[in-house]
C-alpha atoms as an extended CHARMM CRD file, in Angstrom:
* protein
*
       291  EXT
         1         1  MET       CA              0.0000000000        0.0000000000        0.0000000000  PROA      1               0.0000000000
         2         2  LYS       CA              1.2280000000        3.4780000000       -0.8770000000  PROA      2               0.0000000000
         3         3  LEU       CA              1.9910000000        5.9550000000        1.9070000000  PROA      3               0.0000000000
         4         4  LYS       CA             -0.6880000000        8.3230000000        0.6110000000  PROA      4               0.0000000000
         5         5  GLU       CA             -3.3120000000        5.5760000000        0.7430000000  PROA      5               0.0000000000
         6         6  ALA       CA             -2.3020000000        4.5510000000        4.2580000000  PROA      6               0.0000000000
         7         7  LEU       CA             -2.6820000000        8.1450000000        5.4440000000  PROA      7               0.0000000000
         8         8  GLN       CA             -6.0550000000        8.5400000000        3.7480000000  PROA      8               0.0000000000
         9         9  GLN       CA             -7.2880000000        5.3310000000        5.3740000000  PROA      9               0.0000000000
        10        10  LYS       CA             -6.1420000000        6.7020000000        8.7580000000  PROA      10              0.0000000000
        11        11  ARG       CA             -3.8250000000        3.7770000000        9.3990000000  PROA      11              0.0000000000
        12        12  PHE       CA             -1.0150000000        4.1700000000       11.9240000000  PROA      12              0.0000000000
        13        13  VAL       CA              1.8610000000        4.5730000000        9.4960000000  PROA      13              0.0000000000
        14        14  VAL       CA              5.5070000000        3.7020000000       10.0630000000  PROA      14              0.0000000000
        15        15  THR       CA              8.2900000000        5.4380000000        8.1640000000  PROA      15              0.0000000000
        16        16  SER       CA             12.0160000000        5.5280000000        8.7460000000  PROA      16              0.0000000000
        17        17  GLU       CA             14.8740000000        7.8070000000        7.7820000000  PROA      17              0.0000000000
        18        18  VAL       CA             18.2670000000        6.7880000000        6.4310000000  PROA      18              0.0000000000
        19        19  GLN       CA             21.0920000000        8.6070000000        4.7110000000  PROA      19              0.0000000000
        20        20  ALA       CA             21.8930000000        8.1140000000        1.0720000000  PROA      20              0.0000000000
        21        21  PRO       CA             25.2860000000        6.3720000000        1.0670000000  PROA      21              0.0000000000
        22        22  ILE       CA             28.3990000000        8.3420000000        0.1370000000  PROA      22              0.0000000000
        23        23  ASP       CA             31.2330000000        5.8810000000        0.7690000000  PROA      23              0.0000000000
        24        24  GLN       CA             29.4620000000        2.6130000000       -0.0550000000  PROA      24              0.0000000000
        25        25  GLU       CA             27.2790000000        1.0690000000       -2.7180000000  PROA      25              0.0000000000
        26        26  PRO       CA             23.5400000000        1.8630000000       -2.4980000000  PROA      26              0.0000000000
        27        27  GLU       CA             22.8520000000       -1.8960000000       -2.6870000000  PROA      27              0.0000000000
        28        28  ASN       CA             24.2110000000       -2.1900000000        0.8560000000  PROA      28              0.0000000000
        29        29  LEU       CA             21.4740000000        0.1460000000        2.0510000000  PROA      29              0.0000000000
        30        30  VAL       CA             18.8060000000       -1.9930000000        0.3780000000  PROA      30              0.0000000000
        31        31  ARG       CA             20.2950000000       -5.0960000000        1.9580000000  PROA      31              0.0000000000
        32        32  SER       CA             20.1890000000       -3.5710000000        5.4480000000  PROA      32              0.0000000000
        33        33  LEU       CA             16.5250000000       -2.6340000000        4.9830000000  PROA      33              0.0000000000
        34        34  SER       CA             15.4240000000       -5.9410000000        3.4940000000  PROA      34              0.0000000000
        35        35  ALA       CA             14.3900000000       -7.2820000000        6.9210000000  PROA      35              0.0000000000
        36        36  VAL       CA             11.7380000000       -4.5720000000        7.2840000000  PROA      36              0.0000000000
        37        37  ARG       CA             10.3820000000       -4.6920000000        3.7420000000  PROA      37              0.0000000000
        38        38  GLY       CA              6.5890000000       -4.6220000000        4.0060000000  PROA      38              0.0000000000
        39        39  ARG       CA              6.7250000000       -3.3770000000        7.6040000000  PROA      39              0.0000000000
        40        40  VAL       CA              7.4390000000        0.2880000000        6.8850000000  PROA      40              0.0000000000
        41        41  ASP       CA              5.2030000000        2.5160000000        4.7800000000  PROA      41              0.0000000000
        42        42  GLY       CA              8.0660000000        4.6680000000        3.5770000000  PROA      42              0.0000000000
        43        43  VAL       CA             11.8160000000        5.2130000000        3.8150000000  PROA      43              0.0000000000
        44        44  SER       CA             13.0220000000        8.8090000000        3.7670000000  PROA      44              0.0000000000
        45        45  LEU       CA             16.4030000000        9.6580000000        2.2740000000  PROA      45              0.0000000000
        46        46  SER       CA             17.9070000000       13.0510000000        2.9510000000  PROA      46              0.0000000000
        47        47  GLU       CA             20.2770000000       15.0320000000        0.7600000000  PROA      47              0.0000000000
        48        48  VAL       CA             23.7480000000       14.5660000000        2.2360000000  PROA      48              0.0000000000
        49        49  GLU       CA             27.0060000000       16.3980000000        1.5830000000  PROA      49              0.0000000000
        50        50  PHE       CA             30.2430000000       15.4150000000        3.3110000000  PROA      50              0.0000000000
        51        51  GLU       CA             33.5390000000       17.1810000000        2.6400000000  PROA      51              0.0000000000
        52        52  GLY       CA             32.3150000000       18.3590000000       -0.7410000000  PROA      52              0.0000000000
        53        53  VAL       CA             30.9620000000       14.9650000000       -1.8100000000  PROA      53              0.0000000000
        54        54  VAL       CA             27.2150000000       14.8940000000       -2.4300000000  PROA      54              0.0000000000
        55        55  ALA       CA             25.2810000000       11.6430000000       -2.1450000000  PROA      55              0.0000000000
        56        56  ASP       CA             22.9960000000       10.7150000000       -5.0350000000  PROA      56              0.0000000000
        57        57  THR       CA             19.7670000000       10.6990000000       -3.0540000000  PROA      57              0.0000000000
        58        58  ILE       CA             17.4860000000       10.2700000000       -6.0560000000  PROA      58              0.0000000000
        59        59  LYS       CA             19.4620000000        7.2710000000       -7.2930000000  PROA      59              0.0000000000
        60        60  ALA       CA             19.2150000000        5.6920000000       -3.8430000000  PROA      60              0.0000000000
        61        61  CYS       CA             15.4540000000        6.3900000000       -3.7780000000  PROA      61              0.0000000000
        62        62  GLU       CA             15.1080000000        4.7960000000       -7.2070000000  PROA      62              0.0000000000
        63        63  LEU       CA             16.9200000000        1.6870000000       -5.9950000000  PROA      63              0.0000000000
        64        64  LEU       CA             14.5740000000        1.4320000000       -2.9910000000  PROA      64              0.0000000000
        65        65  HSD       CA             11.6050000000        1.7410000000       -5.3370000000  PROA      65              0.0000000000
        66        66  GLN       CA             12.9620000000       -1.0600000000       -7.5200000000  PROA      66              0.0000000000
        67        67  ASN       CA             13.2630000000       -3.2710000000       -4.4220000000  PROA      67              0.0000000000
        68        68  GLN       CA              9.6980000000       -2.8150000000       -3.1650000000  PROA      68              0.0000000000
        69        69  LEU       CA             10.5520000000       -0.1810000000       -0.5620000000  PROA      69              0.0000000000
        70        70  GLU       CA              8.5100000000        3.0340000000       -0.7100000000  PROA      70              0.0000000000
        71        71  PRO       CA             10.9960000000        5.9410000000       -1.0150000000  PROA      71              0.0000000000
        72        72  ILE       CA             10.4230000000        9.4300000000        0.3680000000  PROA      72              0.0000000000
        73        73  TYR       CA             12.6090000000       12.0700000000       -1.2490000000  PROA      73              0.0000000000
        74        74  GLN       CA             13.6490000000       14.5240000000        1.4530000000  PROA      74              0.0000000000
        75        75  THR       CA             14.7670000000       17.9190000000        0.2280000000  PROA      75              0.0000000000
        76        76  THR       CA             15.0100000000       21.5940000000        1.1140000000  PROA      76              0.0000000000
        77        77  THR       CA             13.4010000000       24.6260000000       -0.4670000000  PROA      77              0.0000000000
        78        78  ARG       CA             14.9770000000       27.6980000000        1.0800000000  PROA      78              0.0000000000
        79        79  ASP       CA             18.2160000000       27.8240000000       -0.9210000000  PROA      79              0.0000000000
        80        80  LYS       CA             16.8620000000       26.4600000000       -4.1910000000  PROA      80              0.0000000000
        81        81  SER       CA             15.5320000000       28.5010000000       -7.0740000000  PROA      81              0.0000000000
        82        82  ARG       CA             12.2940000000       27.4170000000       -8.7160000000  PROA      82              0.0000000000
        83        83  PRO       CA             14.1280000000       25.9480000000      -11.7440000000  PROA      83              0.0000000000
        84        84  GLN       CA             16.5250000000       24.0450000000       -9.4730000000  PROA      84              0.0000000000
        85        85  LEU       CA             13.7100000000       22.7110000000       -7.3150000000  PROA      85              0.0000000000
        86        86  GLN       CA             11.8010000000       21.8240000000      -10.4750000000  PROA      86              0.0000000000
        87        87  LYS       CA             14.7680000000       19.9030000000      -11.9050000000  PROA      87              0.0000000000
        88        88  ASP       CA             15.1640000000       17.8660000000       -8.7180000000  PROA      88              0.0000000000
        89        89  LEU       CA             11.4770000000       16.9870000000       -8.6400000000  PROA      89              0.0000000000
        90        90  ILE       CA             11.4320000000       16.0580000000      -12.3350000000  PROA      90              0.0000000000
        91        91  ASP       CA             14.3470000000       13.7020000000      -11.6960000000  PROA      91              0.0000000000
        92        92  ALA       CA             12.5180000000       12.2770000000       -8.6810000000  PROA      92              0.0000000000
        93        93  HSD       CA              9.3130000000       11.7440000000      -10.6530000000  PROA      93              0.0000000000
        94        94  GLN       CA             11.1740000000       10.0230000000      -13.4800000000  PROA      94              0.0000000000
        95        95  ALA       CA             12.7900000000        7.7260000000      -10.9030000000  PROA      95              0.0000000000
        96        96  GLY       CA              9.3360000000        6.5870000000       -9.7410000000  PROA      96              0.0000000000
        97        97  ILE       CA              9.3460000000        8.5900000000       -6.5060000000  PROA      97              0.0000000000
        98        98  GLU       CA              5.8660000000        9.6360000000       -5.3500000000  PROA      98              0.0000000000
        99        99  ASN       CA              6.6260000000       11.0370000000       -1.8800000000  PROA      99              0.0000000000
       100       100  LEU       CA              8.2220000000       14.3720000000       -1.0280000000  PROA      100             0.0000000000
       101       101  LEU       CA              9.2970000000       15.6130000000        2.4110000000  PROA      101             0.0000000000
       102       102  VAL       CA             10.4000000000       19.2370000000        2.7090000000  PROA      102             0.0000000000
       103       103  PHE       CA             12.5130000000       21.0440000000        5.2990000000  PROA      103             0.0000000000
       104       104  THR       CA             14.6530000000       24.1080000000        5.5100000000  PROA      104             0.0000000000
       105       105  GLU       CA             18.3530000000       23.2860000000        5.7590000000  PROA      105             0.0000000000
       106       106  ASP       CA             18.9990000000       24.5800000000        9.2840000000  PROA      106             0.0000000000
       107       107  TYR       CA             15.6540000000       23.8760000000       10.8680000000  PROA      107             0.0000000000
       108       108  ARG       CA             17.0420000000       22.9090000000       14.2700000000  PROA      108             0.0000000000
       109       109  ILE       CA             18.2470000000       26.2150000000       15.6800000000  PROA      109             0.0000000000
       110       110  THR       CA             17.4400000000       26.8990000000       19.3100000000  PROA      110             0.0000000000
       111       111  GLY       CA             16.4450000000       30.1600000000       20.9240000000  PROA      111             0.0000000000
       112       112  ASP       CA             13.5110000000       32.4470000000       21.6190000000  PROA      112             0.0000000000
       113       113  SER       CA             14.3860000000       35.5790000000       19.6620000000  PROA      113             0.0000000000
       114       114  LEU       CA             12.9540000000       36.2200000000       16.2080000000  PROA      114             0.0000000000
       115       115  GLN       CA             16.3830000000       35.6520000000       14.6690000000  PROA      115             0.0000000000
       116       116  GLU       CA             17.1940000000       32.3650000000       16.4280000000  PROA      116             0.0000000000
       117       117  MET       CA             13.8970000000       30.7660000000       17.3780000000  PROA      117             0.0000000000
       118       118  MET       CA             13.3820000000       27.1500000000       16.5000000000  PROA      118             0.0000000000
       119       119  PHE       CA             10.8280000000       26.7180000000       13.7670000000  PROA      119             0.0000000000
       120       120  PHE       CA             10.6370000000       25.3150000000       10.3050000000  PROA      120             0.0000000000
       121       121  HSD       CA             10.4780000000       27.6000000000        7.3250000000  PROA      121             0.0000000000
       122       122  VAL       CA              9.5430000000       26.0130000000        4.0500000000  PROA      122             0.0000000000
       123       123  ASP       CA              9.3620000000       28.4310000000        1.1190000000  PROA      123             0.0000000000
       124       124  ALA       CA              5.6960000000       27.6150000000        0.5960000000  PROA      124             0.0000000000
       125       125  GLY       CA              5.1430000000       30.0440000000       -2.2840000000  PROA      125             0.0000000000
       126       126  LYS       CA              8.0400000000       28.6680000000       -4.3120000000  PROA      126             0.0000000000
       127       127  LEU       CA              7.0470000000       25.0760000000       -3.6160000000  PROA      127             0.0000000000
       128       128  GLN       CA              3.3920000000       25.7120000000       -4.4210000000  PROA      128             0.0000000000
       129       129  SER       CA              4.3130000000       27.2780000000       -7.7500000000  PROA      129             0.0000000000
       130       130  VAL       CA              6.3950000000       24.2740000000       -8.8320000000  PROA      130             0.0000000000
       131       131  LEU       CA              3.8670000000       21.6950000000       -7.6450000000  PROA      131             0.0000000000
       132       132  GLU       CA              0.9500000000       23.4580000000       -9.3440000000  PROA      132             0.0000000000
       133       133  HSD       CA              2.8690000000       23.5170000000      -12.6210000000  PROA      133             0.0000000000
       134       134  PHE       CA              3.6000000000       19.8010000000      -12.2120000000  PROA      134             0.0000000000
       135       135  ARG       CA             -0.0750000000       18.9880000000      -11.7040000000  PROA      135             0.0000000000
       136       136  ASP       CA             -0.8750000000       20.8640000000      -14.9160000000  PROA      136             0.0000000000
       137       137  GLY       CA              1.9440000000       19.1480000000      -16.8080000000  PROA      137             0.0000000000
       138       138  GLN       CA              3.8440000000       22.4130000000      -17.2210000000  PROA      138             0.0000000000
       139       139  MET       CA              7.3120000000       23.6990000000      -16.4010000000  PROA      139             0.0000000000
       140       140  VAL       CA              7.7790000000       26.9850000000      -14.5690000000  PROA      140             0.0000000000
       141       141  GLU       CA              9.5060000000       28.4240000000      -17.6660000000  PROA      141             0.0000000000
       142       142  GLY       CA              6.4470000000       27.6690000000      -19.7920000000  PROA      142             0.0000000000
       143       143  GLY       CA              7.3170000000       24.4100000000      -21.5480000000  PROA      143             0.0000000000
       144       144  ALA       CA              5.3920000000       21.1580000000      -21.2370000000  PROA      144             0.0000000000
       145       145  LEU       CA              6.4170000000       18.2540000000      -19.0330000000  PROA      145             0.0000000000
       146       146  LYS       CA              6.4420000000       14.7540000000      -20.4880000000  PROA      146             0.0000000000
       147       147  SER       CA              3.7200000000       13.8230000000      -18.0110000000  PROA      147             0.0000000000
       148       148  LYS       CA              1.8070000000       15.3340000000      -15.1200000000  PROA      148             0.0000000000
       149       149  ALA       CA              3.1760000000       14.6450000000      -11.6560000000  PROA      149             0.0000000000
       150       150  GLU       CA              1.8010000000       14.8130000000       -8.1480000000  PROA      150             0.0000000000
       151       151  PHE       CA              3.6020000000       14.0060000000       -4.9060000000  PROA      151             0.0000000000
       152       152  CYS       CA              2.3720000000       12.9780000000       -1.4870000000  PROA      152             0.0000000000
       153       153  LEU       CA              3.7580000000       16.0010000000        0.3580000000  PROA      153             0.0000000000
       154       154  GLY       CA              5.0260000000       15.9670000000        3.9280000000  PROA      154             0.0000000000
       155       155  SER       CA              6.2110000000       19.0240000000        5.8360000000  PROA      155             0.0000000000
       156       156  GLY       CA              8.5690000000       19.2580000000        8.8090000000  PROA      156             0.0000000000
       157       157  VAL       CA              7.2300000000       21.1070000000       11.8520000000  PROA      157             0.0000000000
       158       158  GLU       CA              8.5750000000       21.9380000000       15.2940000000  PROA      158             0.0000000000
       159       159  SER       CA              6.7540000000       20.0540000000       18.0510000000  PROA      159             0.0000000000
       160       160  SER       CA              8.2990000000       21.6790000000       21.1270000000  PROA      160             0.0000000000
       161       161  TRP       CA              7.4640000000       25.3330000000       20.8630000000  PROA      161             0.0000000000
       162       162  GLY       CA              9.3360000000       28.1240000000       22.5920000000  PROA      162             0.0000000000
       163       163  LYS       CA              7.3750000000       30.9870000000       24.1080000000  PROA      163             0.0000000000
       164       164  ASN       CA              7.4440000000       33.1190000000       20.9310000000  PROA      164             0.0000000000
       165       165  VAL       CA              7.0770000000       30.4320000000       18.2910000000  PROA      165             0.0000000000
       166       166  PRO       CA              3.4620000000       29.1490000000       18.2150000000  PROA      166             0.0000000000
       167       167  GLU       CA              1.9000000000       32.0650000000       16.3120000000  PROA      167             0.0000000000
       168       168  LEU       CA              4.5690000000       31.9880000000       13.6110000000  PROA      168             0.0000000000
       169       169  GLU       CA              4.5790000000       28.1990000000       13.4410000000  PROA      169             0.0000000000
       170       170  MET       CA              0.7890000000       28.1160000000       13.1840000000  PROA      170             0.0000000000
       171       171  LYS       CA              0.9960000000       30.4840000000       10.2050000000  PROA      171             0.0000000000
       172       172  GLU       CA              3.6490000000       28.2530000000        8.6610000000  PROA      172             0.0000000000
       173       173  MET       CA              1.4740000000       25.1810000000        9.1000000000  PROA      173             0.0000000000
       174       174  GLU       CA             -1.5290000000       27.0500000000        7.7350000000  PROA      174             0.0000000000
       175       175  GLU       CA              0.4070000000       27.8840000000        4.5550000000  PROA      175             0.0000000000
       176       176  MET       CA              1.4930000000       24.2690000000        4.1170000000  PROA      176             0.0000000000
       177       177  THR       CA             -2.0870000000       23.1130000000        4.6650000000  PROA      177             0.0000000000
       178       178  LYS       CA             -3.2480000000       25.4420000000        1.8900000000  PROA      178             0.0000000000
       179       179  ILE       CA             -0.8440000000       23.9450000000       -0.6310000000  PROA      179             0.0000000000
       180       180  GLY       CA             -1.9830000000       20.4170000000        0.1850000000  PROA      180             0.0000000000
       181       181  THR       CA              0.5030000000       18.8940000000        2.6110000000  PROA      181             0.0000000000
       182       182  GLY       CA             -0.5100000000       15.3180000000        3.3320000000  PROA      182             0.0000000000
       183       183  TYR       CA              1.0600000000       15.1620000000        6.7880000000  PROA      183             0.0000000000
       184       184  PHE       CA              3.1840000000       17.0670000000        9.2540000000  PROA      184             0.0000000000
       185       185  LEU       CA              6.3610000000       15.4260000000       10.5490000000  PROA      185             0.0000000000
       186       186  THR       CA              7.5540000000       16.5880000000       13.9500000000  PROA      186             0.0000000000
       187       187  THR       CA             10.9240000000       16.9180000000       15.6130000000  PROA      187             0.0000000000
       188       188  PRO       CA             11.9040000000       14.0300000000       17.9690000000  PROA      188             0.0000000000
       189       189  VAL       CA              9.3340000000       13.2130000000       20.6440000000  PROA      189             0.0000000000
       190       190  PHE       CA             10.3460000000       11.9320000000       24.0790000000  PROA      190             0.0000000000
       191       191  ASP       CA              7.8270000000       13.6770000000       26.3610000000  PROA      191             0.0000000000
       192       192  LEU       CA              4.3530000000       12.3020000000       25.5750000000  PROA      192             0.0000000000
       193       193  ASP       CA              2.4710000000       14.7350000000       27.8390000000  PROA      193             0.0000000000
       194       194  GLN       CA              4.0670000000       17.7380000000       26.1510000000  PROA      194             0.0000000000
       195       195  PHE       CA              3.3900000000       16.2380000000       22.7350000000  PROA      195             0.0000000000
       196       196  ALA       CA             -0.2820000000       15.6880000000       23.5800000000  PROA      196             0.0000000000
       197       197  LYS       CA             -0.6230000000       19.4020000000       24.3800000000  PROA      197             0.0000000000
       198       198  TYR       CA              1.0150000000       20.2950000000       21.0840000000  PROA      198             0.0000000000
       199       199  LEU       CA             -1.4050000000       18.0620000000       19.1630000000  PROA      199             0.0000000000
       200       200  LYS       CA             -4.3950000000       19.8520000000       20.6850000000  PROA      200             0.0000000000
       201       201  GLN       CA             -3.0250000000       23.1450000000       19.3880000000  PROA      201             0.0000000000
       202       202  VAL       CA             -2.6470000000       21.9140000000       15.8070000000  PROA      202             0.0000000000
       203       203  ALA       CA             -5.7640000000       19.7420000000       15.5780000000  PROA      203             0.0000000000
       204       204  SER       CA             -7.6510000000       22.5280000000       13.7780000000  PROA      204             0.0000000000
       205       205  PHE       CA             -5.6080000000       21.9600000000       10.5950000000  PROA      205             0.0000000000
       206       206  GLY       CA             -7.1000000000       18.5110000000       10.1020000000  PROA      206             0.0000000000
       207       207  VAL       CA             -3.7570000000       17.2110000000        8.7870000000  PROA      207             0.0000000000
       208       208  PRO       CA             -2.2550000000       13.9010000000       10.0140000000  PROA      208             0.0000000000
       209       209  VAL       CA              0.7250000000       14.2720000000       12.3460000000  PROA      209             0.0000000000
       210       210  ILE       CA              3.5930000000       11.7790000000       12.2940000000  PROA      210             0.0000000000
       211       211  ALA       CA              5.8940000000       11.8540000000       15.3090000000  PROA      211             0.0000000000
       212       212  GLU       CA              9.6220000000       11.5100000000       14.8600000000  PROA      212             0.0000000000
       213       213  VAL       CA             11.0810000000        8.8780000000       17.1920000000  PROA      213             0.0000000000
       214       214  MET       CA             14.8190000000        8.6580000000       17.5560000000  PROA      214             0.0000000000
       215       215  ILE       CA             16.4840000000        5.3840000000       18.5330000000  PROA      215             0.0000000000
       216       216  LEU       CA             18.8070000000        6.0410000000       21.4690000000  PROA      216             0.0000000000
       217       217  ARG       CA             21.4720000000        3.3700000000       21.8870000000  PROA      217             0.0000000000
       218       218  THR       CA             23.5260000000        4.8780000000       24.7300000000  PROA      218             0.0000000000
       219       219  ALA       CA             23.3640000000        7.5440000000       27.4060000000  PROA      219             0.0000000000
       220       220  GLY       CA             26.2260000000        9.3070000000       25.6270000000  PROA      220             0.0000000000
       221       221  MET       CA             24.1230000000        9.6340000000       22.4950000000  PROA      221             0.0000000000
       222       222  ALA       CA             21.2680000000       11.1250000000       24.5250000000  PROA      222             0.0000000000
       223       223  ARG       CA             23.5780000000       13.6560000000       26.1840000000  PROA      223             0.0000000000
       224       224  PHE       CA             25.0280000000       14.5760000000       22.7820000000  PROA      224             0.0000000000
       225       225  LEU       CA             21.5180000000       15.3990000000       21.5340000000  PROA      225             0.0000000000
       226       226  ASN       CA             20.8570000000       17.5660000000       24.5750000000  PROA      226             0.0000000000
       227       227  ARG       CA             24.1190000000       19.4400000000       24.0160000000  PROA      227             0.0000000000
       228       228  HSD       CA             23.9570000000       19.9050000000       20.2750000000  PROA      228             0.0000000000
       229       229  LEU       CA             20.3270000000       19.5610000000       19.2210000000  PROA      229             0.0000000000
       230       230  ARG       CA             18.3060000000       21.0510000000       22.0480000000  PROA      230             0.0000000000
       231       231  SER       CA             18.8580000000       21.2980000000       25.7780000000  PROA      231             0.0000000000
       232       232  GLY       CA             16.4870000000       19.0050000000       27.6440000000  PROA      232             0.0000000000
       233       233  LEU       CA             15.3210000000       17.1860000000       24.5220000000  PROA      233             0.0000000000
       234       234  VAL       CA             15.9460000000       13.7770000000       26.1030000000  PROA      234             0.0000000000
       235       235  PRO       CA             14.5530000000       13.6480000000       29.6600000000  PROA      235             0.0000000000
       236       236  GLU       CA             17.0170000000       12.7380000000       32.4000000000  PROA      236             0.0000000000
       237       237  PRO       CA             15.1410000000        9.5420000000       33.4580000000  PROA      237             0.0000000000
       238       238  ILE       CA             15.6800000000        8.1120000000       29.9740000000  PROA      238             0.0000000000
       239       239  ILE       CA             19.3690000000        8.9960000000       30.0970000000  PROA      239             0.0000000000
       240       240  GLN       CA             19.7510000000        7.3360000000       33.4930000000  PROA      240             0.0000000000
       241       241  LYS       CA             17.9210000000        4.2190000000       32.3320000000  PROA      241             0.0000000000
       242       242  LEU       CA             20.3940000000        3.8230000000       29.4880000000  PROA      242             0.0000000000
       243       243  ALA       CA             23.3870000000        4.6540000000       31.6730000000  PROA      243             0.0000000000
       244       244  ARG       CA             22.5320000000        2.0460000000       34.3220000000  PROA      244             0.0000000000
       245       245  ALA       CA             21.3550000000       -0.7330000000       32.0190000000  PROA      245             0.0000000000
       246       246  PRO       CA             23.6950000000       -3.7550000000       31.8350000000  PROA      246             0.0000000000
       247       247  ASP       CA             22.2200000000       -4.5710000000       28.4200000000  PROA      247             0.0000000000
       248       248  LYS       CA             22.1920000000       -1.3270000000       26.4020000000  PROA      248             0.0000000000
       249       249  LEU       CA             20.3740000000       -2.7940000000       23.3910000000  PROA      249             0.0000000000
       250       250  LYS       CA             17.5960000000       -4.2230000000       25.5420000000  PROA      250             0.0000000000
       251       251  ALA       CA             17.1570000000       -0.8960000000       27.3420000000  PROA      251             0.0000000000
       252       252  SER       CA             17.1980000000        1.0270000000       24.0560000000  PROA      252             0.0000000000
       253       253  ILE       CA             14.4950000000       -1.2100000000       22.5820000000  PROA      253             0.0000000000
       254       254  ALA       CA             12.3580000000       -0.9130000000       25.7370000000  PROA      254             0.0000000000
       255       255  ILE       CA             12.5320000000        2.8920000000       25.7020000000  PROA      255             0.0000000000
       256       256  PHE       CA             11.5860000000        2.9710000000       22.0280000000  PROA      256             0.0000000000
       257       257  ALA       CA              8.6690000000        0.5840000000       22.5240000000  PROA      257             0.0000000000
       258       258  GLU       CA              7.3190000000        2.6010000000       25.4550000000  PROA      258             0.0000000000
       259       259  ILE       CA              7.3750000000        5.8610000000       23.4870000000  PROA      259             0.0000000000
       260       260  VAL       CA              5.7890000000        4.3310000000       20.3880000000  PROA      260             0.0000000000
       261       261  THR       CA              3.0730000000        2.5910000000       22.4200000000  PROA      261             0.0000000000
       262       262  GLY       CA              2.0910000000        5.9480000000       23.9030000000  PROA      262             0.0000000000
       263       263  LEU       CA              2.1020000000        7.6200000000       20.5020000000  PROA      263             0.0000000000
       264       264  LYS       CA             -0.3160000000        5.0950000000       19.0080000000  PROA      264             0.0000000000
       265       265  ASP       CA             -3.1620000000        6.7590000000       20.9120000000  PROA      265             0.0000000000
       266       266  LEU       CA             -2.0560000000       10.2920000000       20.0490000000  PROA      266             0.0000000000
       267       267  CYS       CA             -1.0830000000       10.6620000000       16.3900000000  PROA      267             0.0000000000
       268       268  GLN       CA             -1.1960000000        8.8820000000       13.0370000000  PROA      268             0.0000000000
       269       269  GLY       CA              2.2560000000        7.4050000000       12.8150000000  PROA      269             0.0000000000
       270       270  VAL       CA              5.9350000000        7.3960000000       13.6920000000  PROA      270             0.0000000000
       271       271  HSD       CA              9.0260000000        8.3150000000       11.7090000000  PROA      271             0.0000000000
       272       272  ILE       CA             11.9780000000        6.3450000000       13.0450000000  PROA      272             0.0000000000
       273       273  ILE       CA             15.4710000000        7.8270000000       13.0360000000  PROA      273             0.0000000000
       274       274  THR       CA             17.9110000000        4.9100000000       13.2230000000  PROA      274             0.0000000000
       275       275  ILE       CA             21.1820000000        6.9030000000       13.1250000000  PROA      275             0.0000000000
       276       276  GLY       CA             22.9750000000        4.1670000000       11.2220000000  PROA      276             0.0000000000
       277       277  GLY       CA             21.2760000000        1.2470000000       12.9720000000  PROA      277             0.0000000000
       278       278  GLU       CA             19.0970000000        0.0410000000       10.0890000000  PROA      278             0.0000000000
       279       279  GLU       CA             20.2070000000       -3.5650000000       10.5300000000  PROA      279             0.0000000000
       280       280  LYS       CA             18.6030000000       -3.6880000000       14.0090000000  PROA      280             0.0000000000
       281       281  LEU       CA             15.3980000000       -1.8490000000       13.1100000000  PROA      281             0.0000000000
       282       282  LYS       CA             13.4700000000       -5.1330000000       12.9710000000  PROA      282             0.0000000000
       283       283  TYR       CA             13.9580000000       -5.7120000000       16.7120000000  PROA      283             0.0000000000
       284       284  TYR       CA             12.5710000000       -2.2800000000       17.5350000000  PROA      284             0.0000000000
       285       285  LEU       CA              9.5390000000       -2.8200000000       15.3170000000  PROA      285             0.0000000000
       286       286  ASP       CA              8.9140000000       -6.1910000000       16.9610000000  PROA      286             0.0000000000
       287       287  ALA       CA              9.0620000000       -4.7520000000       20.4890000000  PROA      287             0.0000000000
       288       288  ALA       CA              6.6770000000       -1.8980000000       19.6210000000  PROA      288             0.0000000000
       289       289  LYS       CA              4.3290000000       -4.3190000000       17.8100000000  PROA      289             0.0000000000
       290       290  LEU       CA              4.5800000000       -2.3560000000       14.5890000000  PROA      290             0.0000000000
       291       291  LYS       CA              3.2300000000       -4.5240000000       11.7720000000  PROA      291             0.0000000000
């Protein structure tokens, strides 16, 4: 079943995020995901650049598509012109990709001032223009496309608002709703009570919300996220549980399963960040009773 269909049928969807490989063959990525084929509704691949080398995300998405894994092309809009964004989406469409997830490049910036507050900014006007042309079978320059194209659109949103952010973020989400976003994808969720309050605030949009869940393997990883991603993102009890556990993998799986179980009653799906642990994803899905 396609991701779009699963969302429309209000199923609890499961997606995961991996990086397009730079220093290895894309076939290795497919091999590591083969154990969860049929258990995830989509696999998101982000655009990656490391020391000047850019991963071929669209090629990796195409390979997933050829191996019965539903690819989600993850891209940015802020620093791309309309022709550049159009070219990327034409390439994605020709590769058989039907799902698009959009972010700004530096969407995880902390702070409460207007200049540094944490919120997502997708260039909605630019994106809307390109997508509308695609639906009409036209290019933004005026020429005709070989075929019409339409993507299942997902939009990144911030799910832990600072004191000044909600009004701006609500406007952002309103704009994305107008251009037809199929779902909102949040930042990592660890505090279910806080997340439940957030969901009440955004319920008026009538758009499915998928919660990002990050697999934590060690206490050191959790502390790194609190230092470099956002202070207090991972609650201290979770850090201590990982630090004291004699079996780190068992503790990691238990924490994941507890979070996901709570989310099943709150939102319409989870987006799993494996941080390079794709080969063990099956065990996490089993523990959380996901498909």
